[in-house]
C-alpha positions in Angstrom: 83.5 37.1 89.8 86.0 35.9 87.2 88.2 38.6 85.7 87.1 39.6 82.2 89.8 39.3 79.5 90.0 40.0 75.8 91.1 37.2 73.6 92.2 37.3 70.0 90.5 34.6 67.9 92.2 33.7 64.6 90.1 33.7 61.5 87.5 36.3 62.5 85.8 38.4 59.9 88.2 37.6 57.0 88.2 33.9 55.9 91.5 32.2 55.7 90.8 30.8 52.2 89.5 32.9 49.3 85.8 32.7 48.7 84.5 31.1 45.4 83.4 34.3 43.6 83.3 34.9 39.9 85.8 37.8 39.4 84.1 39.2 36.3 80.7 39.4 37.9 82.3 41.0 41.0 84.1 43.6 38.8 80.9 44.4 36.9 79.2 45.0 40.3 82.1 47.3 41.3 81.8 49.2 38.0 78.1 49.7 38.7 78.9 51.0 42.2 81.6 53.3 40.8 79.1 54.8 38.3 76.5 55.2 41.0 79.1 57.3 42.9 79.4 59.6 39.9 75.6 60.1 39.8 75.6 60.8 43.6 78.2 63.6 43.0 76.1 65.2 40.3 78.0 64.3 37.1 76.0 65.1 34.0 74.6 62.1 32.0 76.8 63.0 29.0 79.9 62.9 31.1 78.8 59.6 32.7 78.1 57.9 29.4 81.5 59.0 28.0 83.4 57.9 31.1 81.6 54.5 31.2 82.6 53.8 27.7 86.2 54.8 28.4 86.4 52.6 31.5 84.9 49.6 29.7 87.4 50.0 26.9 90.3 50.3 29.4 89.3 47.2 31.4 88.7 45.2 28.2 92.2 46.2 26.9 93.8 45.1 30.2 92.1 41.7 29.9 92.1 40.9 33.6 90.3 42.0 36.8 91.5 45.4 38.0 92.9 43.9 41.3 95.2 41.6 39.2 96.5 44.3 36.9 100.3 44.8 37.0 102.4 47.8 36.0 103.4 45.7 32.9 99.8 45.5 31.9 99.5 49.3 32.0 102.7 49.6 30.0 101.3 47.2 27.4 97.9 49.0 27.0 99.5 52.4 26.8 102.2 51.1 24.4 99.6 49.6 22.1 97.7 52.9 22.0 100.9 54.7 21.2 101.7 52.2 18.3 98.2 52.9 17.0 98.9 56.6 16.9 96.5 57.6 19.6 97.1 61.1 21.1 98.9 61.6 24.3 95.8 63.0 25.9 93.9 59.8 24.9 96.5 57.6 26.5 96.4 59.7 29.6 92.6 59.3 29.8 93.0 55.5 29.8 95.4 55.6 32.7 93.4 58.2 34.7 90.1 56.4 34.4 91.7 53.1 35.6 93.5 54.9 38.4 90.2 56.5 39.5 88.5 53.1 39.4 91.3 51.4 41.3 91.2 54.2 44.0 87.5 53.5 44.4 88.2 49.8 44.9 90.8 50.6 47.5 88.3 52.9 49.4 85.2 50.8 49.1 86.0 47.2 48.2 89.5 46.4 49.5 88.4 44.0 52.3 85.9 42.2 50.0 88.6 41.7 47.3 91.1 40.4 49.8 88.6 38.0 51.3 87.2 36.8 48.0 90.4 36.6 45.9 93.3 36.8 48.4 94.7 39.9 46.7 95.8 43.0 48.6 95.2 46.1 46.4 98.3 48.0 45.2 97.8 50.5 42.4 99.8 49.5 39.3 100.0 53.1 38.0 103.4 54.4 39.1 105.9 57.2 38.1 107.1 55.1 35.2 103.8 54.6 33.4 101.8 57.6 34.5 101.5 59.9 31.5 102.8 63.4 31.9 100.2 66.1 31.8 101.2 67.2 28.4 99.3 66.6 25.2 100.2 66.4 21.5 98.6 69.9 21.3 100.5 71.4 24.2 101.6 75.0 24.1 105.2 73.8 23.5 104.1 72.6 20.0 101.2 74.9 19.2 101.4 78.6 20.0 98.5 79.9 22.2 96.0 82.2 20.5 96.6 85.9 20.7 94.6 88.1 23.0 92.8 89.4 20.0 91.6 85.9 19.1 90.5 85.3 22.7 88.6 88.6 22.6 86.8 87.6 19.4 85.8 84.3 21.0 84.3 86.0 24.0 82.5 88.5 21.7 81.0 85.5 19.9 79.9 84.0 23.3 78.4 87.4 24.4 76.4 87.7 21.1 75.2 84.1 21.4 73.5 84.8 24.7 70.8 86.9 22.9 70.0 84.2 20.4 70.6 80.9 22.4 67.5 78.8 23.0 68.2 78.9 26.7 69.5 82.1 28.2 70.7 80.7 31.5 73.2 78.1 30.2 74.6 80.4 27.5 75.1 83.2 30.0 76.6 80.8 32.6 79.1 79.5 30.0 80.2 83.1 29.1 80.8 84.0 32.8 82.4 80.6 33.6 84.9 80.8 30.7 85.7 84.4 31.4 86.5 83.3 35.0 88.8 80.5 33.8 90.6 82.9 31.5 91.0 85.9 33.7 91.5 84.1 37.0 93.8 81.4 35.6 91.6 78.5 37.0 91.6 74.9 36.0 88.3 73.4 34.9 88.0 71.3 38.1 88.8 74.3 40.3 86.0 76.3 38.6 83.6 73.4 39.0 84.1 73.4 42.8 83.6 77.1 43.3 80.6 78.0 45.5 78.8 81.3 45.6 80.3 82.2 49.0 83.8 81.8 47.4 83.2 85.1 45.6 84.4 88.0 47.8 83.8 91.4 46.1 85.1 93.3 49.2 88.6 91.8 49.4 91.2 94.0 47.8 90.5 96.7 45.2 88.8 94.4 42.7 87.6 91.5 44.9 89.0 88.0 45.1 88.0 84.4 44.5 88.7 81.8 47.2 89.8 78.7 45.3 89.3 76.2 48.1 90.2 73.2 46.1 93.3 74.3 44.2 95.3 71.6 42.5 98.2 70.3 44.7 101.5 69.2 43.4 102.3 65.5 43.2 99.0 64.3 44.7 99.6 66.4 47.9 95.9 67.3 48.1 94.0 70.5 47.6 95.9 73.8 48.1 93.6 76.7 48.7 94.5 80.1 47.3 93.1 83.6 46.8 92.9 84.9 43.2 92.2 88.6 42.4 89.3 89.4 40.0 91.2 91.4 37.4 90.4 92.8 34.0 86.7 93.4 34.8 86.0 89.9 36.1 84.4 91.4 39.1 81.8 93.1 36.9 81.1 89.9 35.0 80.6 87.9 38.2 78.4 90.6 39.7 76.2 90.5 36.6 76.2 86.7 36.7 75.2 86.4 40.4 72.5 89.1 40.1 70.9 88.2 36.7 71.9 84.7 35.7 72.5 82.5 38.7 68.9 83.0 40.0 67.6 81.3 36.9 69.1 78.0 38.1 67.9 75.9 41.1 69.0 77.3 44.4 72.2 75.6 45.7 75.6 76.8 47.0 77.3 76.0 43.6 78.5 79.0 41.6 78.5 77.6 38.1 75.6 75.1 38.4 74.0 72.8 35.9 70.2 72.9 35.3 69.6 70.7 38.3 71.6 73.0 40.6 74.6 70.6 40.9 78.2 71.2 40.1 79.4 70.9 36.5 81.9 68.1 36.1 85.3 69.1 34.7 84.6 66.9 31.7 81.3 68.7 31.1 83.2 72.0 31.1 85.6 70.8 28.5 82.8 69.4 26.4 81.1 72.7 26.6 84.3 74.5 25.5 84.8 72.1 22.6 81.1 72.6 21.5 81.4 76.4 21.6 84.7 76.5 19.8 83.1 74.3 17.0 80.4 76.9 16.7 82.7 79.9 16.8 83.9 81.2 13.4 87.1 82.5 15.0 88.7 79.6 16.8 89.0 76.7 14.5 92.8 76.6 14.9 92.8 76.5 18.7 93.2 73.5 20.9 90.1 73.1 23.0 90.8 70.7 25.8 91.2 73.1 28.7 91.9 76.8 29.0 95.2 76.1 30.8 96.2 73.1 28.6 95.4 75.1 25.5 97.4 78.1 26.6 94.4 80.4 26.8 95.1 81.5 30.3 97.1 84.8 30.0 98.5 84.7 33.5 99.6 81.9 35.9 97.4 81.2 38.9 98.3 83.5 41.7 98.5 82.4 45.3 98.0 85.3 47.7 98.9 84.5 51.3 97.4 87.7 52.8 94.4 89.9 52.3 
């Protein structure tokens, strides 16, 4: 019997010449697939509609397929937004939505793009054009609200529970924003909490296990334990016993009305909506409890206990 040998044959799965594919049609199909991934992750329809519009405006401003975009293109678009007087937070949103789309292309479409257009994907967002996570309304320029103002806002939310058309979402919002404030969580960290992450028996007050804590310089999630201080344990006990059962059964702690996780954009939209309703907080920034300076303590990382 002849000895079997492996042989490398040139020009296998990837053609040597780019395929004749319309780049704009291909990009439109990629956008559809990107949006489908948002739906699969349970993003709310409002958030999806907002992000679709933002992505379409970003791609239109760039004027070329995403895989051909260069760092200079990013500089041009962000610079044009700055000249038009758009807020730093808006410019950051343009960069972040493109960066997310490009990351999706790298994960799902890299081989197809290289085969069809002869381009190897390299993200054009770098340290020189990535917007710093500081807005025009940052605490450096606008003082954070006083504890008294925050207390007034939470009193308003508590009173609203009794008169809201839907008890569940109103009560959930109250517990969720109390958690962001007292535990020093970011909106995305709160959205990724599950019911088993609440540990009432750890320490004198109980602790939250923030499994998807924000890492520095894209280093990935950094889990941490956060104590439930200032009566947060009582709020979460009430929430789990009286409020959470009114939503569909799922592991998610702060669930939407389908039982899925709230997207961080939805959380920020809810905060903006509530602050527009509140008679006390018209002078506050609303984007995020941490960005707006509403968090009265820095997130704590507890290595033991």
